[in-house]
C-alpha positions, 0 to 999 in steps of 0.5 A: 924225501932223501930217497927221491933226491938220491933217485933224481941225482942218480937219474941225472948222472945216468942221463949225462953218462948216456949224453957223454957217450953219444957225444963221443960217438958223434965226434968219432963219426965226424972225425972218420968221415972228415978224413975219408972226405979229405982223402977223396979216394973212392976206394977208401970210402968203399972199403969202409962202406959199412962203418960210413952207413953207421956214421950216416946215422948221426944227423950232423954227419949226414948233413956234412956228407950231403954238402960233400956230395954236392961239392964232388958232383959239381965237377963237370966230368963227374958223370962221365963214364958212370951212366950204367952204374950208380955212383957212390955219392948217390948211394950215400944220398939214398942211405941218408934219405933212408935214416933222416926224414928231416933231411929229405928237403935238403936231399931233394933240393940237391937231386933237383939241382943235379937233374937240372944241371947241364951235361953238355960234355955227354952225348944226348943218350948219356944225358938221358941215362944220367937223368933217369938215374937221378929220377930213380933216386927221387922215386927212392925218396918218394918210397921213404915218405917224400911223396907229394913233393916229388910228384909235384916236381915231375908234374911241374917238369911235364907242364913246363916241358922242362924235361924230356917226355921219355924221363917223365914216362920213366918216372911214371912207370917206376912210381906205379912199380912201387905204389899200390892203392889206396891212394890218397887224394893228394897223390891222385890230384898230383899224379893223375894228370901225368898218368892220363897224358897219352904222350907220356903213358900211351906206351906204357898201357895195353889194349886190355887195360891190365897195366898198372897205369890203366888200373890207376886211372880206373881206381880214380874213376876214369 
């Protein structure tokens, strides 16, 4: 009995030590990330990117960074001049999606807001490129497990004509690039209407049907 009591006390002390260490690491990550956010200097973020990625492994830090990214990207001039590169804040969002499945809904909500936001200060082609970039983030989210909600959203955009057809086409091509059979029933039910829509995928298919869209449709029974 005495041995058991000593063992229980010992295990409790060890757990407390581990929890204390974890708490200290979390506080340190929060403080370092807050400091970078207050500075608002992209170069500081980039110079410390390896450390930032370590901080993002803490769920509470990641939630704070999502809020920070929402705030920064609200600036109407945010995407000006970055249509050919992925901004730092979207790279951070990708990393959060990698690390935290429980944050996927929050990340996806943020991406949808970005996608639907007006970018009237940009030229039409620039707007298209920006939205393609955001779609690429959605496809990344799909790749790390948030599959059906992403496809459902793009199908909604197709059905309601709320997005340019070239964007849905880009999405379809990217999805076929990163997925392979066997496909779930849910995936087929949501993606097949996109794949079979000639306005979207006609230019992605070839005459001998060796392309990925045609093969997907054949897999689904035509």
